[in-house]
N, C-alpha and C positions, 0 to 999 in steps of 0.2 A: 921071079918079081911081078912082071906082067901077069903069071895066073893069080897071084895070091890080090894084086889088085882087082881082076877079074871077078874074084868071088866076093872079096867086100862088097865088090859092086853090087854083084846081084843080093846079096844078103841084106844091104841096105835098102834096095830097091822092095824085096821082098817083106821087111819088115815097115816100110811105107806102106805096102797093100794091105797086109793085116792092119794097121791101126785104120785106116781109111774104111776096112771091111766092118769096123765093131762101132764105128760115129754113131752115136743115137739122130733120129730122123728129127728133122725142127719140129717144133712144138706147133701148133696149130691153132686157132682159138674155135673153142665149140660152145654153145648155146644149150643148156636143157632148159623146154619149156611145158608148161601145162597151165591147166585152164579150169573152172567153172562150166559147165557142160563139157566135158570131155573126157572121154575112158580114157587116154592112155596119156604117157609121157614121152617125151621126144626128145633126143639128142639131134642138132642140126650142127652143120656147118659153117662158120660165121659166114668165109671167103667164096663157097660154092652153093651155099644156101643147100646143102643135097641133106635129107634126112639120112643119118648114118644108126642112129636105132631107138626102139619104139619100145615102150613096156608098158604093159596094159596097168590099171591102178585094180585091186583085188576085188573080185567077186563081182565085176561090173561097173566098183562107183562112178562116179563122175563130179566129182570133186575135187581138186587139188588145187591149191593156191599157196606152197610154197614148196620149194624142189630147189635141190643143191646138192653139190657133189667135192666131197672132203677130198684131201690127198690122197688117200688112197684109192681113190677114182671109185668109192663107194658112192649111192644114191640113196641121198636121203627125201623122202616126201611126206607128205599128210594127205590126206584124206577123209571126209565125211566120218567114216568108223575109227580113223587108226592114224597112226604115224609106222612109218616102216622102213629099215634099212636094209640095200639089196648090194652085197660085194658085186665088185667089179666082173663076175664072172656069174651077177643074175641070182646069187644064193641069200636067201633069206637069214639078215645077220641078227635081228630083231624086229618085234612089232608088236604095236605097245596099242589097244584098244584104249578106246572110250572107257569113262568109269561108269555112265550112262546112257540108256538107251536112247535119250532125244536131244544129247547133248551133239556139238561137232567139231571135232577135233581139224582147226583152222590151219593150224600150224608147227611146224618143225623147222626148226632150225641147228645150224652148224654154232656152238659158242666154244668158249678154251675148257680145254679136258673133258668135254663130253655133247651134249647136245638138251636144247629146250623144246619142249613143246607146250602148245595152248589150247583150249580146249572150250568154245563158248558155252554158255550152259549157267543154270541156277543151284550153286554158283559158278561164276566161271574160275579157271585156273590153269596156272602156270606152273607146269613140272621141267626140272632141270634133272639130267640122265648122266649117267658116266659113258664111256664108248662102248658099253655093254649093253646098254639101255636098261640098266638098275636104277630106279631112280633116287635121287639124292634128295631133294627140296619139292617140297608142292606149296605153291602160293594161291590161295583161294579168295575172290574180291565180287562184289556186288557191281555189277555195270548199270543197273537199272533199265537194262533195256530186256522186257519179256520176250520178245521173238528172237530166239536163238540166233536164226541165220542173220541177226541184223545188228548183231553183235561186233564182231571185229572178224578179221581175215590175218595179216600180218603183225604180228607181237616179235620186238626185239627186245634183244637183254644190250642196256645202254653200259658206258664204261665206269659208271658210277655204283654199278651193281642195280640198279634199277631196270623197270621193264617197261617201254613204250608202248602205250596199244592205242592203236585207230580206232574208234566206233563207231560206226556205221550210221548208229540211229541216233545218236544225240552229237553228232557233228561234233565231237572234240577229241584229242585226244590225250588221252591222260600217261602221267607217269606216276609207277606204282611200285612201292619200295616190295622188299620181301615179305613184312607182315600185311601184307593186302592193302596197303593205306593209298590212297591216291594224294601224292603231294604238289602235283601238280597239275594243271588243264589248260589245253591250248585249244580254244573255240577257230575251229577252220573251216566250218562249210558243213554242207552234203556230201556222202559219199567218200570218207576219211579211208582208205584202203592199202596205204603203206607210208613208213616213216622210215629214215635212215639218219641215222646220226654222222655228223659231218667231222673232220679231223680237228676243229676249232669248238667241236660243243652241239652246232648249233643244228636243227632237223632239217631232214628235209623231207618234207611232207606231200602227198599226193590225194587232192578233196577237192570238194567244189570246181572239178572239173579245171584244176592245173596244177601245176608241179610250183612247188615253192618252198622258201629256205625261209625257218622262223629262227627269229633270236632266243636263245634256251633261257634266260635269264625274264626276259622284258613279256616271254610269251609271245610277241608281235611277230608278223611278217616282214622281213626285210627284203624281200627282192622275188618277184615270177619269175620262175625259166623258162616256161612254156604255158600255153592254155590248149583245152582240148579242140577249139575255134580255130587257133592257128594251125595244130596241126593237123585238122579234120578228123579228128576221133571220135567216135560212138561213147565211150566211157574210158578214161586211165584209171590203169591198176598200178601196176608197181611202176616205181623209177630208181636207178641208180646213177650214181656217179663211177662210170669206167674210171680205171689206171689211168687212159688217157688225158683224161680232164672232161670226156664227151658226157654226153648225158642219153641214156638206154632208156628207152620205154616203151611198155606194153599199152594193146589197146583192144578190151574186150567188148565184143559186140553180140554177148548173147541175149538182151534187151533191143538189139537195131531190127531195125524192117530188116535190111540185107544185111550177111553176112560177105562184104567186099570190100572193106577197107582195110588198109595195111594194120598189119598184126605187133609187129618189131619198127622202132626207128629209131638211130641213133645221130644225135643233135650235139654239134661243134658249139664250141663259145660264141659266136656270133648268129646263131639259133638256124646255120644251113643244117638241112639235112645229110647227111654224108653215107648211109645206108638204111636199108628198109630190105623188109622183110614179110613175103605174101601168100601163105599159100591154107586157103580156108578149106579147099577141097579136101586135103590131107590131114589139116591140123585143128580143125574145127575152130575153137575159141583158145586165146591164149591170153592168160590175167597173171599167169608168176615168170620168171625167168631165173634163170644163174648162169653167169659168163666164167669160163675156165677158160683153160691151156692144156691142152693133151697131144 
């Protein structure tokens, strides 16, 4: 009887040990970062701030203003001449080139069922693809801005199916439908770089040296979350509300006299900086980021 109990105990302990060895390690927060005037994308660990991976842009390109990581760990990014999806093993899943030589493909975003790409040009266009990169829809529209580099950086798809286009050259954010018609215009000031739709439908917009919330219906500014002056920033680019309610923002210094300021900041609801990242020697310039767990 004692032997049976001993054997039972040994088996139980062995099973517990076996289960412990199969426990997956806890996920940690990573940030993919990229930028204009920077020839690579970097994956950094948020806690340690160490660079874990470097991905060079195709053919020495130095323009990447959107980057994201999908549920499979694949990396999606735009570059001046195209957009590319890399598997977690760094294999090219698809690569979509711009239609014309003088266009700038500035946006590549993850959307339901596939991806969105947008190119500044004459006309500008927004395309949706399936997960294999096959184009499903194409929306062309005229921004009225002749200089393609002054048109837009980060285009997003709204919940209503329209597209939100921050236009740097005319100081506005446009809401464009699938037919290419502009249905709303938000006057936001110079440097309109980023727009993010909130849960209530209102818009977070980065423009005119500030991050502000705009009412979707009245098109008016509701609240300023932060300004470049308050944060000590050269040029605010992307901003996003994190799952914990804090604000993450990037500071691009490509036109500054010195590249010696912070590059990413996390700010809580009271305006307090709770996390900061700065590594200009390795990462040069950051204008875009994507936060994910791995």
